[in-house]
C-alpha positions in Angstrom: 165.8 33.3 112.7 166.7 32.9 116.5 170.1 31.3 115.6 171.1 34.3 113.5 170.1 36.8 116.1 172.1 35.0 118.8 175.4 35.4 117.0 175.2 39.2 116.6 175.4 41.9 119.2 172.3 43.5 120.6 172.2 46.4 118.1 172.8 44.3 115.0 170.3 41.7 116.2 167.6 44.4 116.8 168.2 45.8 113.3 168.1 42.4 111.6 165.0 41.4 113.5 163.2 44.5 112.5 164.2 44.1 108.9 163.1 40.5 108.8 159.8 41.4 110.4 159.1 44.1 107.8 159.9 41.5 105.0 157.5 39.1 106.6 154.8 41.7 106.9 155.2 42.6 103.2 155.1 39.0 102.2 151.6 38.7 103.6 150.4 40.8 100.6 152.3 39.3 97.7 152.3 40.9 94.3 149.1 40.4 92.4 147.0 40.0 95.6 145.2 43.3 94.7 146.0 45.4 97.8 147.1 48.9 97.0 146.8 52.0 99.2 146.2 54.2 96.1 143.4 51.9 94.9 141.8 52.0 98.3 142.0 55.8 98.4 140.5 56.1 94.8 137.7 53.7 95.7 136.8 55.6 98.8 136.8 58.9 96.8 134.5 57.5 94.2 132.1 56.2 96.8 132.1 59.6 98.5 131.5 61.4 95.2 128.6 59.0 94.3 126.9 59.8 97.7 127.3 63.5 97.1 125.8 63.3 93.6 122.9 61.2 94.9 122.1 63.6 97.7 122.4 66.6 95.4 119.9 65.0 93.0 117.5 64.4 95.8 117.8 68.0 97.0 117.3 69.3 93.4 114.2 67.3 92.9 112.8 68.5 96.2 113.6 72.1 95.3 111.9 71.8 91.9 108.8 70.3 93.6 108.7 73.1 96.1 109.0 75.8 93.4 106.1 74.2 91.4 104.0 74.2 94.6 104.7 77.8 95.3 103.9 78.8 91.7 100.5 76.9 92.0 99.7 78.8 95.2 100.7 82.3 93.9 99.5 82.1 90.3 95.7 82.7 91.0 96.6 85.7 93.1 98.8 87.1 90.4 96.2 86.5 87.8 93.6 88.4 89.8 96.0 91.2 90.4 96.7 91.5 86.7 93.0 91.5 85.7 92.4 94.1 88.4 95.1 96.3 87.0 93.7 96.0 83.5 90.1 96.7 84.5 91.2 99.5 86.8 93.1 101.2 84.0 90.1 101.0 81.7 87.8 102.4 84.4 90.2 105.3 85.2 90.4 106.1 81.4 86.6 106.2 81.2 86.4 108.6 84.1 89.0 110.9 82.6 87.0 110.9 79.3 83.7 111.6 81.2 85.2 114.4 83.3 86.7 116.1 80.2 83.4 115.8 78.4 81.5 117.4 81.3 84.0 120.2 81.4 83.4 120.9 77.7 79.7 120.8 78.2 79.8 123.2 81.1 81.9 125.7 79.2 79.5 125.5 76.3 76.6 126.3 78.7 78.4 129.2 80.2 79.2 130.8 76.9 75.8 130.5 75.2 73.6 132.8 77.3 72.6 134.5 74.1 70.8 131.4 72.9 67.7 132.3 74.8 64.7 130.1 74.1 66.3 128.4 71.0 66.0 126.1 69.4 68.6 124.8 70.3 68.7 126.2 73.9 71.9 126.6 75.8 71.2 123.4 77.6 70.7 121.5 74.4 74.0 122.9 73.1 75.7 121.9 76.3 74.4 118.3 76.1 75.4 117.9 72.4 78.9 119.3 73.1 79.3 116.9 76.1 78.5 113.8 74.1 80.7 114.9 71.2 83.6 115.4 73.5 83.4 111.9 74.9 84.5 110.4 71.7 85.7 107.1 73.2 82.6 106.5 75.3 79.3 105.1 74.1 77.1 108.3 73.9 74.0 106.2 74.4 75.2 105.2 77.9 76.0 108.7 79.0 73.4 110.0 81.3 73.3 113.8 81.7 71.5 115.1 84.8 69.2 118.1 84.5 71.2 121.3 84.8 70.9 123.1 88.2 71.3 126.8 88.8 71.9 128.8 92.0 69.9 131.8 90.9 66.7 132.1 88.8 68.3 131.0 85.6 66.7 128.3 83.4 67.8 126.7 80.1 65.6 129.0 78.1 66.7 132.1 80.0 70.2 132.2 81.5 71.1 135.1 83.8 74.6 136.6 83.7 76.8 135.8 86.7 74.6 133.0 87.8 76.1 129.7 88.7 75.3 126.5 86.8 76.2 122.9 87.6 76.6 120.2 84.9 76.9 116.5 85.8 76.9 113.2 84.0 77.3 109.5 84.7 78.6 106.5 82.8 78.2 102.8 83.5 81.0 101.1 85.4 81.7 97.5 86.5 84.8 96.7 88.5 84.0 93.7 90.8 86.4 91.8 93.0 85.9 88.1 92.3 84.5 85.9 95.1 84.3 89.0 97.4 81.0 90.5 96.3 82.6 94.0 96.2 82.5 96.4 93.4 85.1 99.2 93.3 83.2 101.6 91.1 82.8 104.9 93.0 79.0 105.4 92.7 76.3 102.8 93.4 73.1 103.1 91.5 69.5 103.1 92.7 66.4 101.5 91.4 64.8 104.8 91.0 64.5 106.2 87.4 63.9 109.8 88.5 66.3 112.6 87.7 67.9 112.2 91.2 68.9 108.6 90.6 72.7 108.1 91.0 73.1 105.7 88.1 69.8 105.6 86.1 71.1 103.0 83.6 73.3 100.7 85.6 74.0 99.3 89.1 77.3 101.1 89.3 78.7 104.1 87.5 81.2 106.8 87.2 80.1 110.4 87.9 81.6 113.7 87.0 80.4 117.2 87.9 81.5 120.7 87.1 80.2 124.1 88.2 80.7 127.2 86.0 79.8 130.9 86.1 77.5 132.0 83.3 79.1 134.8 81.2 
């Protein structure tokens, strides 16, 4: 190689030496050796893709586990909320039925002043109308309080333009689990007198209406 370069001028010698060096560099990786820039690039790409797939699988597994944990924590609260909505709806429906029945009974009392001593008296007519109007409630559990009057009226002798008050209660049970709290509006008493709040239950619904006797 040195003899050939010596017989040429400087430019030609530099060119030939460079060409010879490139040929020698290429001869270090002969055909069939297995070296290929494209193969190396593909291999590197596959390795990178494999790492991304593995890391994505780990993240997906962790996310699924986190979602199950959150569901287990929230499910009891959601269940209690659903049950509360159902029982609250039933209780509100019972109250609407009771209030409507009391209104019907009070109107019956106000319009039957001519019943006098009976039988049936105006108060008896009122109680019968009240229980009949509460068609979706158990009539045996409806407690009608004694009628009260502002003036000198009484069930056997109603005075015109006097004011009468009709009220009734119905059992209610709307507890909050594990809290010891009942959301029913009226708490009963142990007394069985006519002034007891809920004579037949610990908690109840109460409806009252005042009318003018015609």
